[in-house]
N, C-alpha and C positions, 0 to 999 in steps of 0.2 A: 568094548573091551577095555579101552583106555580109562573110561569112567569107573569101571569096576576096580581096576588096579589102583587108581588114585584114591578111591573111596576106602579101600582096604588099608592103604598105606597111611592115610591121614588119621585114622582112629586107633589110638593106642589102647591096649596092646594088640597089635595086628599079627595075623598068622603068616609068618614069612614063607612057610611051605606053600600055602595057598597062593600067595603073590607070585612066587617063583613058577608055580604050575601055570598060572594065568599068563605070565610073560612068555613061557615056553610055548603055550598053545597059540598065543598071538603071533609069535615068530613062525610057527608051523603054518598057520593060515596065510601069513604074508608070503611065504615061500610057495605055497600051493597056488595062490592067486597069480604070482609072477610066472609060474610054470604054465598055468592055463592061458594066461595072456600071450605067452610065447608061442603056444600052439595055435592060438587064434590069429595072431599077427606075427608071422615068422619074420625074422630079421634077414631080409633079402637085400643085398647090396646090388643096386642097379647100375 
């Protein structure tokens, strides 16, 4: 995903809307991964 965002940003004229959508999608995936990791490995204070 980072490579796709970088490639779009380097080549002028680039589609800012497409870059924004990719960044938003990347952030959503990151949040989903963090949520799933929290379910697998709960934060238990011993």
